[in-house]
MDAnalysis code that builds the backbone (N, CA, C; Angstrom):
import MDAnalysis as mda
import numpy as np

u = mda.Universe.empty(693, n_residues=231, atom_resindex=np.repeat(np.arange(231), 3), trajectory=True)
u.add_TopologyAttr("name", ["N", "CA", "C"] * 231)
u.add_TopologyAttr("resid", np.arange(1, 232))
u.add_TopologyAttr("resname", ["MET", "THR", "CYS", "ASP", "ASN", "TYR", "ASP", "PRO", "ASP", "ASN", "PRO", "GLU", "PHE", "SER", "ASP", "ARG", "ASP", "ARG", "LEU", "ILE", "LEU", "SER", "ILE", "GLY", "HIS", "VAL", "ALA", "PRO", "ILE", "LEU", "TYR", "THR", "THR", "LEU", "ALA", "ARG", "VAL", "GLY", "TYR", "PHE", "PRO", "GLU", "THR", "GLU", "LEU", "ALA", "THR", "LEU", "ARG", "LYS", "PRO", "GLY", "SER", "ARG", "LEU", "GLN", "GLY", "HIS", "PRO", "GLY", "ARG", "GLU", "HIS", "GLY", "LEU", "PRO", "GLY", "LEU", "GLU", "LEU", "SER", "ALA", "GLY", "SER", "LEU", "GLY", "GLN", "GLY", "LEU", "SER", "VAL", "SER", "VAL", "GLY", "ARG", "ALA", "LEU", "ALA", "ALA", "LYS", "MET", "ASP", "ALA", "LYS", "LEU", "TRP", "ARG", "VAL", "TYR", "CYS", "VAL", "LEU", "GLY", "ASP", "GLY", "GLU", "LEU", "GLN", "GLU", "GLY", "SER", "VAL", "TRP", "GLU", "ALA", "ALA", "MET", "ALA", "ALA", "SER", "HIS", "LEU", "LYS", "LEU", "ASP", "ASN", "LEU", "ILE", "ALA", "VAL", "VAL", "ASP", "ARG", "ASN", "GLY", "VAL", "GLN", "ILE", "ASP", "GLY", "LYS", "THR", "GLU", "GLU", "VAL", "MET", "ALA", "ILE", "GLU", "PRO", "LEU", "LYS", "GLU", "LYS", "TRP", "LYS", "ALA", "PHE", "GLY", "TRP", "GLU", "VAL", "VAL", "GLU", "CYS", "ASP", "GLY", "ASN", "ASN", "HIS", "ARG", "ASP", "LEU", "ILE", "SER", "SER", "LEU", "GLN", "MET", "GLY", "GLN", "GLN", "VAL", "THR", "GLY", "LYS", "PRO", "VAL", "VAL", "ILE", "LEU", "ALA", "TYR", "THR", "LYS", "MET", "GLY", "LYS", "GLY", "VAL", "LYS", "SER", "ILE", "GLU", "GLY", "ASP", "TYR", "ARG", "TRP", "HIS", "GLY", "LYS", "ALA", "PRO", "SER", "LYS", "ARG", "GLU", "ALA", "SER", "ARG", "ARG", "LEU", "GLN", "HIS", "MET", "VAL", "PHE", "SER", "PRO", "HIS"])
u.atoms.positions = np.array([
    [-3.892, -14.921, 10.691],
    [-2.670, -14.460, 10.058],
    [-2.934, -13.276, 9.138],
    [-1.957, -12.395, 9.013],
    [-1.992, -11.339, 7.997],
    [-0.697, -11.467, 7.208],
    [-0.064, -10.348, 6.881],
    [1.204, -10.437, 6.144],
    [2.331, -10.651, 7.150],
    [2.417, -11.875, 7.710],
    [3.376, -12.104, 8.782],
    [4.380, -13.196, 8.437],
    [4.471, -13.584, 7.186],
    [5.433, -14.595, 6.772],
    [6.698, -13.896, 6.292],
    [7.500, -13.445, 7.268],
    [8.700, -12.682, 6.949],
    [9.774, -12.976, 7.994],
    [11.018, -12.592, 7.677],
    [12.122, -12.815, 8.601],
    [13.139, -11.688, 8.441],
    [13.141, -10.710, 9.354],
    [14.093, -9.594, 9.261],
    [15.548, -10.030, 9.229],
    [15.845, -11.205, 9.800],
    [17.221, -11.698, 9.812],
    [17.606, -12.367, 8.484],
    [16.612, -12.655, 7.671],
    [16.847, -13.282, 6.368],
    [15.824, -12.709, 5.381],
    [15.963, -11.431, 5.008],
    [14.936, -10.728, 4.236],
    [14.605, -11.348, 2.883],
    [15.530, -12.089, 2.298],
    [15.311, -12.630, 0.959],
    [14.935, -14.112, 0.958],
    [14.539, -14.651, 2.116],
    [14.241, -16.087, 2.118],
    [13.065, -16.369, 1.178],
    [13.161, -17.454, 0.454],
    [12.316, -17.670, -0.719],
    [10.828, -17.811, -0.424],
    [10.458, -18.259, 0.754],
    [9.049, -18.497, 1.052],
    [8.379, -17.335, 1.784],
    [9.007, -16.176, 1.774],
    [8.409, -14.997, 2.422],
    [7.189, -14.509, 1.636],
    [6.261, -13.839, 2.331],
    [5.215, -13.097, 1.647],
    [5.839, -11.857, 1.020],
    [5.259, -11.406, -0.081],
    [5.772, -10.216, -0.757],
    [4.814, -9.043, -0.557],
    [5.340, -7.912, -0.099],
    [4.552, -6.684, 0.021],
    [5.043, -5.701, -1.033],
    [4.190, -5.404, -1.996],
    [4.521, -4.504, -3.092],
    [3.862, -3.154, -2.842],
    [4.676, -2.128, -2.613],
    [4.150, -0.780, -2.402],
    [4.099, -0.074, -3.757],
    [2.942, -0.152, -4.395],
    [2.802, 0.463, -5.712],
    [2.774, 1.983, -5.614],
    [2.169, 2.499, -4.556],
    [2.073, 3.945, -4.335],
    [3.337, 4.396, -3.587],
    [4.429, 4.470, -4.342],
    [5.752, 4.606, -3.758],
    [5.999, 5.848, -2.931],
    [5.238, 6.928, -3.171],
    [5.526, 8.159, -2.440],
    [5.071, 8.127, -0.985],
    [4.411, 7.054, -0.559],
    [4.108, 6.911, 0.870],
    [5.175, 6.040, 1.541],
    [6.362, 6.030, 0.951],
    [7.474, 5.228, 1.456],
    [7.762, 5.401, 2.947],
    [7.627, 6.608, 3.536],
    [7.919, 6.712, 4.973],
    [7.120, 5.745, 5.845],
    [5.904, 5.411, 5.420],
    [5.104, 4.447, 6.185],
    [5.742, 3.065, 6.103],
    [6.183, 2.697, 4.905],
    [6.840, 1.401, 4.731],
    [8.148, 1.361, 5.516],
    [8.945, 2.431, 5.442],
    [10.214, 2.466, 6.167],
    [9.985, 2.295, 7.670],
    [8.997, 2.999, 8.191],
    [8.717, 2.925, 9.625],
    [8.319, 1.517, 10.030],
    [7.488, 0.889, 9.211],
    [7.046, -0.474, 9.503],
    [8.222, -1.442, 9.482],
    [9.062, -1.333, 8.464],
    [10.224, -2.220, 8.370],
    [11.149, -2.054, 9.574],
    [11.334, -0.802, 9.996],
    [12.193, -0.559, 11.154],
    [11.590, -1.135, 12.431],
    [10.280, -0.963, 12.592],
    [9.629, -1.430, 13.815],
    [9.689, -2.947, 13.966],
    [9.698, -3.678, 12.838],
    [9.739, -5.143, 12.942],
    [11.161, -5.689, 12.845],
    [12.166, -4.792, 12.736],
    [13.533, -5.221, 12.892],
    [14.398, -5.354, 11.657],
    [13.972, -4.793, 10.524],
    [14.797, -4.899, 9.322],
    [16.024, -3.985, 9.384],
    [15.918, -2.893, 10.098],
    [17.052, -1.991, 10.292],
    [16.764, -1.139, 11.522],
    [17.765, -0.475, 12.097],
    [17.565, 0.281, 13.337],
    [16.597, 1.460, 13.152],
    [15.747, 1.670, 14.125],
    [14.781, 2.768, 14.056],
    [15.479, 4.131, 14.002],
    [16.687, 4.220, 14.519],
    [17.422, 5.490, 14.482],
    [17.690, 5.939, 13.052],
    [17.721, 4.989, 12.115],
    [17.981, 5.333, 10.714],
    [16.827, 6.109, 10.088],
    [15.650, 6.043, 10.701],
    [14.491, 6.761, 10.168],
    [14.743, 8.268, 10.096],
    [15.622, 8.760, 10.955],
    [15.939, 10.191, 10.973],
    [16.714, 10.635, 9.742],
    [17.152, 9.694, 8.914],
    [17.916, 10.038, 7.709],
    [17.023, 10.183, 6.474],
    [15.718, 10.130, 6.659],
    [14.782, 10.177, 5.532],
    [15.110, 11.309, 4.556],
    [15.290, 10.941, 3.292],
    [15.521, 11.856, 2.174],
    [16.816, 12.668, 2.275],
    [17.700, 12.275, 3.149],
    [18.978, 12.978, 3.250],
    [19.974, 12.385, 2.256],
    [20.947, 13.180, 1.798],
    [21.953, 12.678, 0.849],
    [22.652, 11.432, 1.388],
    [22.721, 10.405, 0.558],
    [23.380, 9.172, 0.948],
    [22.529, 8.225, 1.763],
    [21.322, 8.630, 2.121],
    [20.450, 7.780, 2.933],
    [19.882, 6.635, 2.105],
    [19.590, 5.532, 2.779],
    [18.903, 4.419, 2.124],
    [17.404, 4.667, 2.058],
    [16.952, 5.721, 2.742],
    [15.520, 6.026, 2.835],
    [15.198, 7.236, 1.957],
    [15.028, 7.009, 0.681],
    [14.735, 8.101, -0.234],
    [13.234, 8.304, -0.403],
    [12.857, 9.327, -1.163],
    [11.440, 9.684, -1.300],
    [10.583, 8.603, -1.912],
    [11.181, 7.779, -2.757],
    [10.539, 6.579, -3.268],
    [11.457, 5.403, -2.947],
    [10.901, 4.260, -2.574],
    [11.761, 3.125, -2.233],
    [12.548, 2.641, -3.433],
    [13.848, 2.434, -3.244],
    [14.703, 1.948, -4.317],
    [15.589, 0.826, -3.834],
    [15.477, -0.324, -4.430],
    [16.287, -1.476, -4.015],
    [17.774, -1.233, -4.225],
    [18.091, -0.296, -5.119],
    [19.508, -0.004, -5.383],
    [20.215, 0.613, -4.185],
    [19.437, 1.109, -3.198],
    [20.039, 1.709, -2.011],
    [20.419, 0.676, -0.958],
    [20.012, -0.572, -1.181],
    [20.428, -1.644, -0.279],
    [19.617, -1.778, 0.996],
    [18.427, -1.193, 1.053],
    [17.605, -1.303, 2.256],
    [16.918, -2.663, 2.282],
    [17.097, -3.447, 3.337],
    [16.463, -4.770, 3.388],
    [14.945, -4.656, 3.526],
    [14.250, -5.607, 2.945],
    [12.795, -5.653, 3.059],
    [12.044, -5.057, 1.889],
    [12.733, -4.355, 0.993],
    [12.066, -3.758, -0.160],
    [11.894, -4.797, -1.266],
    [10.691, -4.866, -1.830],
    [10.410, -5.804, -2.910],
    [10.352, -5.122, -4.271],
    [10.234, -3.785, -4.290],
    [10.051, -3.086, -5.559],
    [10.646, -1.687, -5.475],
    [11.340, -1.286, -6.530],
    [11.752, 0.107, -6.656],
    [10.577, 0.856, -7.279],
    [9.903, 1.647, -6.478],
    [8.655, 2.272, -6.921],
    [8.872, 3.735, -7.268],
    [8.157, 4.208, -8.228],
    [8.231, 5.601, -8.641],
    [7.021, 5.930, -9.485],
    [7.046, 5.504, -10.746],
    [5.897, 5.712, -11.629],
    [4.707, 4.911, -11.129],
    [3.576, 5.579, -11.007],
    [2.372, 4.900, -10.533],
    [1.828, 3.955, -11.601],
    [1.011, 2.996, -11.152],
    [0.355, 2.075, -12.066],
    [1.136, 0.821, -12.384],
    [2.288, 0.636, -11.769],
    [3.138, -0.516, -12.089],
    [3.044, -1.653, -11.074],
    [2.731, -1.322, -9.835],
    [2.822, -2.308, -8.762],
    [1.917, -3.513, -8.908],
    [0.702, -3.319, -9.408],
    [-0.211, -4.455, -9.523],
    [0.270, -5.427, -10.603],
    [0.840, -4.898, -11.675],
    [1.384, -5.772, -12.716],
    [2.525, -6.626, -12.162],
    [3.400, -6.010, -11.377],
    [4.490, -6.755, -10.743],
    [3.920, -7.818, -9.799],
    [2.895, -7.442, -9.065],
    [2.274, -8.363, -8.112],
    [1.650, -9.559, -8.811],
    [1.010, -9.318, -9.953],
    [0.425, -10.419, -10.726],
    [1.519, -11.388, -11.162],
    [2.633, -10.856, -11.647],
    [3.732, -11.714, -12.068],
    [4.277, -12.566, -10.936],
    [4.414, -11.966, -9.776],
    [4.969, -12.719, -8.644],
    [3.970, -13.744, -8.109],
    [2.686, -13.358, -8.075],
    [1.670, -14.305, -7.625],
    [1.580, -15.489, -8.582],
    [1.697, -15.225, -9.873],
    [1.675, -16.304, -10.862],
    [2.895, -17.208, -10.697],
    [4.047, -16.600, -10.420],
    [5.259, -17.393, -10.195],
    [5.082, -18.337, -9.009],
    [4.461, -17.846, -7.940],
    [4.219, -18.692, -6.769],
    [3.315, -19.865, -7.128],
    [2.277, -19.591, -7.922],
    [1.369, -20.659, -8.347],
    [2.109, -21.699, -9.187],
    [2.921, -21.230, -10.110],
    [3.635, -22.141, -11.006],
    [4.634, -23.013, -10.252],
    [5.181, -22.461, -9.168],
    [6.155, -23.204, -8.363],
    [5.510, -23.937, -7.186],
    [4.167, -23.905, -7.135],
    [3.423, -24.570, -6.053],
    [3.845, -24.078, -4.678],
    [4.073, -22.760, -4.571],
    [4.444, -22.146, -3.303],
    [3.203, -21.566, -2.608],
    [3.272, -21.451, -1.303],
    [2.117, -20.993, -0.530],
    [2.194, -19.524, -0.120],
    [3.302, -18.850, -0.447],
    [3.395, -17.449, -0.037],
    [2.434, -16.578, -0.833],
    [2.086, -15.424, -0.230],
    [1.120, -14.500, -0.821],
    [1.793, -13.205, -1.263],
    [1.088, -12.496, -2.114],
    [1.521, -11.176, -2.552],
    [0.469, -10.159, -2.119],
    [0.930, -9.121, -1.455],
    [0.065, -8.017, -1.025],
    [0.502, -6.760, -1.765],
    [-0.430, -6.095, -2.413],
    [-0.107, -4.901, -3.195],
    [-0.907, -3.716, -2.675],
    [-0.227, -2.637, -2.316],
    [-0.887, -1.433, -1.812],
    [-0.920, -0.383, -2.916],
    [-2.134, 0.055, -3.260],
    [-2.321, 1.034, -4.322],
    [-3.006, 2.279, -3.793],
    [-2.779, 3.408, -4.474],
    [-3.525, 4.623, -4.186],
    [-4.738, 4.689, -5.088],
    [-5.757, 5.469, -4.704],
    [-6.953, 5.525, -5.541],
    [-6.731, 6.357, -6.807],
    [-5.927, 7.415, -6.728],
    [-5.612, 8.164, -7.937],
    [-4.885, 7.307, -8.946],
    [-4.129, 6.354, -8.457],
    [-3.389, 5.437, -9.307],
    [-4.317, 4.582, -10.176],
    [-5.548, 4.410, -9.720],
    [-6.492, 3.579, -10.463],
    [-6.949, 4.237, -11.756],
    [-6.519, 5.460, -12.005],
    [-6.782, 6.113, -13.280],
    [-5.835, 5.611, -14.374],
    [-4.850, 4.811, -13.980],
    [-3.884, 4.250, -14.922],
    [-4.459, 2.996, -15.579],
    [-4.415, 2.932, -16.911],
    [-4.939, 1.776, -17.622],
    [-4.224, 0.487, -17.301],
    [-2.944, 0.577, -16.980],
    [-2.164, -0.629, -16.684],
    [-2.695, -1.361, -15.458],
    [-3.296, -0.614, -14.530],
    [-3.868, -1.241, -13.333],
    [-4.983, -2.206, -13.731],
    [-5.825, -1.767, -14.661],
    [-6.977, -2.586, -15.036],
    [-6.578, -3.749, -15.942],
    [-5.525, -3.596, -16.717],
    [-4.999, -4.732, -17.470],
    [-4.509, -5.808, -16.497],
    [-3.807, -5.368, -15.456],
    [-3.315, -6.310, -14.448],
    [-4.476, -6.953, -13.698],
    [-5.497, -6.163, -13.392],
    [-6.666, -6.687, -12.676],
    [-7.354, -7.767, -13.501],
    [-7.470, -7.535, -14.811],
    [-8.095, -8.509, -15.701],
    [-7.268, -9.797, -15.754],
    [-5.949, -9.667, -15.821],
    [-5.071, -10.834, -15.871],
    [-5.150, -11.645, -14.579],
    [-5.167, -10.945, -13.436],
    [-5.204, -11.637, -12.143],
    [-6.458, -12.478, -11.992],
    [-7.572, -11.940, -12.447],
    [-8.829, -12.681, -12.380],
    [-8.820, -13.876, -13.323],
    [-8.348, -13.650, -14.535],
    [-8.287, -14.738, -15.521],
    [-7.419, -15.885, -15.021],
    [-6.347, -15.543, -14.338],
    [-5.402, -16.549, -13.847],
    [-5.798, -17.127, -12.490],
    [-6.914, -16.620, -11.933],
    [-7.435, -17.111, -10.651],
    [-6.382, -17.022, -9.537],
    [-5.767, -15.856, -9.424],
    [-4.692, -15.668, -8.447],
    [-5.254, -15.352, -7.061],
    [-5.675, -16.387, -6.369],
    [-6.231, -16.208, -5.023],
    [-5.140, -16.055, -3.970],
    [-3.895, -15.995, -4.403],
    [-2.775, -15.687, -3.496],
    [-2.364, -14.222, -3.608],
    [-3.218, -13.421, -4.223],
    [-2.965, -11.988, -4.399],
    [-4.054, -11.172, -3.714],
    [-3.636, -10.261, -2.827],
    [-4.556, -9.335, -2.163],
    [-4.078, -7.915, -2.427],
    [-4.939, -7.125, -3.046],
    [-4.643, -5.711, -3.272],
    [-5.375, -4.873, -2.235],
    [-4.728, -3.827, -1.775],
    [-5.339, -2.895, -0.824],
    [-5.310, -1.509, -1.455],
    [-6.487, -0.920, -1.628],
    [-6.588, 0.412, -2.217],
    [-6.827, 1.438, -1.121],
    [-5.932, 2.419, -1.025],
    [-6.105, 3.527, -0.078],
    [-7.101, 4.501, -0.704],
    [-8.365, 4.353, -0.346],
    [-9.434, 5.156, -0.957],
    [-9.683, 6.402, -0.111],
    [-8.805, 7.405, -0.271],
    [-8.986, 8.644, 0.492],
    [-9.648, 9.745, -0.328],
    [-9.884, 9.480, -1.610],
    [-10.651, 10.411, -2.431],
    [-9.899, 11.611, -2.962],
    [-8.582, 11.672, -2.697],
    [-7.809, 12.819, -3.168],
    [-6.510, 12.347, -3.810],
    [-5.967, 13.202, -4.679],
    [-4.669, 12.969, -5.293],
    [-3.961, 14.307, -5.400],
    [-2.793, 14.346, -6.006],
    [-1.977, 15.544, -5.958],
    [-2.663, 16.757, -6.590],
    [-3.555, 16.521, -7.569],
    [-4.199, 17.629, -8.276],
    [-5.583, 17.989, -7.761],
    [-6.095, 17.230, -6.789],
    [-7.434, 17.528, -6.281],
    [-8.178, 16.268, -5.901],
    [-9.494, 16.328, -5.914],
    [-10.323, 15.169, -5.593],
    [-10.346, 14.221, -6.785],
    [-10.267, 12.936, -6.516],
    [-10.206, 11.949, -7.596],
    [-11.416, 12.046, -8.519],
    [-12.573, 12.303, -7.936],
    [-13.786, 12.320, -8.751],
    [-13.878, 13.563, -9.623],
    [-13.044, 14.556, -9.354],
    [-12.998, 15.751, -10.191],
    [-11.878, 15.665, -11.231],
    [-10.764, 15.025, -10.853],
    [-9.643, 14.871, -11.791],
    [-10.007, 13.851, -12.870],
    [-10.394, 12.648, -12.461],
    [-10.926, 11.621, -13.355],
    [-11.670, 10.604, -12.505],
    [-12.978, 10.615, -12.601],
    [-13.815, 9.799, -11.719],
    [-13.509, 8.316, -11.875],
    [-13.428, 7.617, -10.741],
    [-13.178, 6.180, -10.756],
    [-14.341, 5.377, -10.181],
    [-15.338, 6.061, -9.669],
    [-16.526, 5.357, -9.187],
    [-17.403, 4.937, -10.371],
    [-18.195, 3.858, -10.218],
    [-18.401, 3.039, -9.016],
    [-17.294, 2.007, -8.857],
    [-16.461, 2.198, -7.863],
    [-15.237, 1.418, -7.715],
    [-15.508, -0.039, -7.333],
    [-16.401, -0.236, -6.379],
    [-16.718, -1.601, -5.944],
    [-17.234, -2.428, -7.111],
    [-18.139, -1.856, -7.871],
    [-18.740, -2.570, -8.998],
    [-17.714, -2.854, -10.100],
    [-16.771, -1.928, -10.290],
    [-15.747, -2.140, -11.311],
    [-14.859, -3.331, -10.968],
    [-14.397, -3.394, -9.727],
    [-13.543, -4.515, -9.344],
    [-14.306, -5.830, -9.450],
    [-15.574, -5.821, -9.067],
    [-16.377, -7.039, -9.182],
    [-16.517, -7.453, -10.639],
    [-16.730, -6.458, -11.520],
    [-16.871, -6.751, -12.943],
    [-15.597, -7.354, -13.521],
    [-14.450, -7.019, -12.911],
    [-13.183, -7.587, -13.361],
    [-12.891, -8.929, -12.704],
    [-13.842, -9.429, -11.921],
    [-13.720, -10.778, -11.378],
    [-13.045, -10.894, -10.036],
    [-12.943, -9.782, -9.314],
    [-12.294, -9.793, -8.009],
    [-13.318, -9.898, -6.885],
    [-12.899, -10.505, -5.786],
    [-13.668, -10.450, -4.552],
    [-13.384, -9.105, -3.904],
    [-14.425, -8.381, -3.502],
    [-14.258, -7.042, -2.948],
    [-14.614, -7.029, -1.470],
    [-13.716, -6.481, -0.661],
    [-13.948, -6.290, 0.777],
    [-13.788, -4.799, 1.065],
    [-14.708, -4.229, 1.821],
    [-14.636, -2.816, 2.170],
    [-14.370, -2.667, 3.662],
    [-13.601, -1.641, 4.029],
    [-13.320, -1.434, 5.443],
    [-12.948, 0.012, 5.715],
    [-12.885, 0.347, 7.001],
    [-12.397, 1.647, 7.467],
    [-10.880, 1.546, 7.550],
    [-10.194, 2.129, 6.582],
    [-8.752, 2.010, 6.535],
    [-8.024, 2.732, 7.646],
    [-8.701, 3.640, 8.356],
    [-8.084, 4.313, 9.493],
    [-8.239, 3.521, 10.784],
    [-8.965, 2.423, 10.701],
    [-9.175, 1.550, 11.854],
    [-8.347, 0.281, 11.653],
    [-7.271, 0.165, 12.395],
    [-6.350, -0.951, 12.194],
    [-7.020, -2.308, 12.399],
    [-7.908, -2.394, 13.373],
    [-8.579, -3.669, 13.628],
    [-9.452, -4.062, 12.446],
    [-10.135, -3.097, 11.876],
    [-10.994, -3.358, 10.732],
    [-10.161, -3.790, 9.527],
    [-9.020, -3.139, 9.336],
    [-8.149, -3.475, 8.219],
    [-7.568, -4.882, 8.365],
    [-7.113, -5.220, 9.566],
    [-6.563, -6.554, 9.813],
    [-7.629, -7.623, 9.609],
    [-8.838, -7.346, 10.086],
    [-9.944, -8.282, 9.900],
    [-10.234, -8.495, 8.415],
    [-10.160, -7.434, 7.639],
    [-10.407, -7.535, 6.203],
    [-9.332, -8.361, 5.512],
    [-8.077, -8.197, 5.930],
    [-6.990, -9.011, 5.385],
    [-7.212, -10.489, 5.703],
    [-7.657, -10.764, 6.909],
    [-7.908, -12.147, 7.298],
    [-9.058, -12.737, 6.486],
    [-10.084, -11.932, 6.217],
    [-11.181, -12.374, 5.359],
    [-10.676, -12.676, 3.955],
    [-9.815, -11.811, 3.443],
    [-9.288, -11.985, 2.103],
    [-8.491, -13.269, 1.951],
    [-7.822, -13.681, 3.016],
    [-7.015, -14.890, 2.956],
    [-7.862, -16.156, 2.854],
    [-9.147, -16.040, 3.151],
    [-10.037, -17.201, 3.100],
    [-10.672, -17.398, 1.731],
    [-10.527, -16.418, 0.857],
    [-11.148, -16.481, -0.470],
    [-10.344, -17.403, -1.384],
    [-11.021, -18.216, -2.150],
    [-10.353, -19.111, -3.082],
    [-10.886, -18.885, -4.499],
    [-10.042, -19.122, -5.479],
    [-10.450, -19.085, -6.869],
    [-10.436, -17.725, -7.534],
    [-10.131, -16.674, -6.786],
    [-10.095, -15.338, -7.366],
    [-9.242, -14.410, -6.506],
    [-8.703, -13.344, -7.074],
    [-7.948, -12.367, -6.274],
    [-8.898, -11.519, -5.439],
    [-8.335, -10.855, -4.445],
    [-9.127, -10.049, -3.504],
    [-8.627, -8.614, -3.511],
    [-9.553, -7.673, -3.502],
    [-9.190, -6.271, -3.326],
    [-9.904, -5.735, -2.094],
    [-9.158, -5.046, -1.259],
    [-9.722, -4.395, -0.075],
    [-9.794, -2.904, -0.353],
    [-10.998, -2.362, -0.364],
    [-11.179, -0.928, -0.515],
    [-11.152, -0.325, 0.882],
    [-10.024, 0.253, 1.222],
    [-9.816, 0.801, 2.569],
    [-10.107, 2.302, 2.542],
    [-11.258, 2.677, 3.062],
    [-11.677, 4.077, 3.044],
    [-10.958, 4.840, 4.155],
    [-10.176, 5.828, 3.761],
    [-9.358, 6.573, 4.720],
    [-9.586, 8.071, 4.565],
    [-9.065, 8.815, 5.513],
    [-9.075, 10.275, 5.435],
    [-7.632, 10.744, 5.482],
    [-7.188, 11.424, 4.427],
    [-5.818, 11.918, 4.358],
    [-5.550, 12.878, 5.517],
    [-4.435, 12.681, 6.209],
    [-4.113, 13.555, 7.338],
    [-4.917, 13.271, 8.581],
    [-5.481, 12.077, 8.687],
    [-6.328, 11.718, 9.817],
    [-5.639, 12.013, 11.144],
    [-6.326, 12.703, 12.015],
    [-5.785, 13.027, 13.333],
    [-5.299, 14.450, 13.452],
    [-5.087, 15.118, 12.298],
    [-4.687, 16.527, 12.302],
    [-5.827, 17.298, 11.634],
    [-6.740, 17.796, 12.440],
    [-7.994, 18.349, 11.933],
    [-7.803, 19.441, 10.896],
    [-6.754, 20.236, 11.023],
    [-6.566, 21.376, 10.122],
    [-6.152, 20.968, 8.713],
    [-5.733, 19.716, 8.530],
    [-5.313, 19.302, 7.191],
    [-6.057, 18.069, 6.688],
    [-6.963, 17.511, 7.482],
    [-7.669, 16.298, 7.076],
    [-8.367, 16.489, 5.727],
    [-8.105, 15.575, 4.806],
    [-8.779, 15.567, 3.524],
    [-8.365, 16.671, 2.570],
    [-7.334, 17.435, 2.907],
    [-6.904, 18.566, 2.083],
    [-5.777, 18.106, 1.156],
    [-6.089, 17.975, -0.142],
    [-5.122, 17.444, -1.095],
    [-3.877, 18.318, -1.230],
    [-3.967, 19.577, -0.828],
    [-2.816, 20.472, -0.959],
    [-1.660, 20.050, -0.070],
    [-1.913, 19.169, 0.900],
    [-0.851, 18.655, 1.767],
    [-0.272, 17.348, 1.232],
    [-0.618, 16.991, 0.010],
    [-0.121, 15.751, -0.600],
    [1.406, 15.695, -0.577],
    [2.054, 16.779, -0.930],
    [3.515, 16.785, -0.919],
    [4.094, 17.976, -0.192],
    [3.272, 18.624, 0.614],
    [3.703, 19.815, 1.330],
    [4.155, 19.454, 2.737],
    [5.247, 20.018, 3.175],
    [5.773, 19.733, 4.512],
    [5.595, 20.954, 5.411],
    [5.115, 20.759, 6.636],
    [4.997, 21.876, 7.571],
    [6.362, 22.280, 8.113],
    [6.457, 23.474, 8.641],
    [7.689, 23.887, 9.310],
    [7.848, 23.067, 10.588],
    [9.061, 23.057, 11.153],
    [9.283, 22.298, 12.385],
    [8.366, 22.782, 13.502],
    [8.180, 24.111, 13.575],
    [7.322, 24.667, 14.619],
    [5.873, 24.238, 14.410],
    [5.440, 24.300, 13.157],
    [4.068, 23.928, 12.844],
    [3.842, 22.435, 13.079],
    [4.811, 21.613, 12.701],
    [4.692, 20.170, 12.901],
    [4.607, 19.840, 14.384],
    [5.430, 20.491, 15.201],
    [5.420, 20.247, 16.634],
    [4.069, 20.616, 17.237],
    [3.535, 21.760, 16.807],
    [2.240, 22.223, 17.338],
    [1.127, 21.254, 16.968],
    [1.142, 20.765, 15.741],
    [0.085, 19.874, 15.288],
    [0.175, 18.501, 15.941],
    [1.391, 18.011, 16.141],
    [1.551, 16.727, 16.799],
    [0.989, 16.757, 18.219],
    [1.074, 17.899, 18.867],
    [0.568, 18.028, 20.230],
    [-0.949, 18.011, 20.284],
    [-1.588, 18.300, 19.138],
    [-3.044, 18.388, 19.121],
    [-3.685, 17.303, 18.265],
    [-2.918, 16.262, 17.947],
    [-3.475, 15.182, 17.129],
    [-4.552, 14.426, 17.884],
    [-5.586, 14.030, 17.130],
    [-6.682, 13.267, 17.702],
    [-6.678, 11.884, 17.049],
    [-6.447, 10.843, 17.849],
    [-6.358, 9.496, 17.309],
    [-7.641, 8.706, 17.635],
    [-7.974, 7.806, 16.707],
    [-9.096, 6.914, 16.950],
    [-8.721, 5.931, 18.063],
    [-9.647, 5.587, 18.949],
    [-9.342, 4.593, 19.997],
    [-9.050, 3.223, 19.437],
    [-9.350, 3.014, 18.155],
    [-9.082, 1.726, 17.537],
    [-7.665, 1.626, 17.037],
])
């Protein structure tokens, strides 16, 4: 099993797993996933960021899109929300899990580490965090803006079980989630090492494309030359 305790026909059912997208600006990935599993029609994806659309640049529950657990915007908040929800599940003797997706630049926020310390103290083994470790953020490379390494050792020092994987390899990521579900007595963090822009060689790892959009012609040309991993 992974994060599969959900029901598109009843998005708010109480025993669902919770997916908290702390790194809200990658919302298009979440929207696409929700559409593919049936929360809303895939045709609605074409309305991304358009006036009146439910699919805005950051996910907002106020827009009425089913499947959203958090209105995300300011970084550094998602793990704190996840700790609260995981603790609520423990207090109510519920078996559902909380999955929190964070960016690596976001780990420069002090609130993340306060939440990490609380999760360990509370022994929240129903909480799995996934860090998109691509090494870049909007202003440049993470290690140049504000170094966060040694990341594995830091999470361990805060009392978390650490799993590392190739985040661009779906099989590896799913396997890591399954490993995390077997851990007891402590929260789990998956350090998913990725390459920003994977598959488009001309922009891979280039932080300048963090919020930059190609022209329609350029996007079409690049999509035709994308290189995907066989995994």
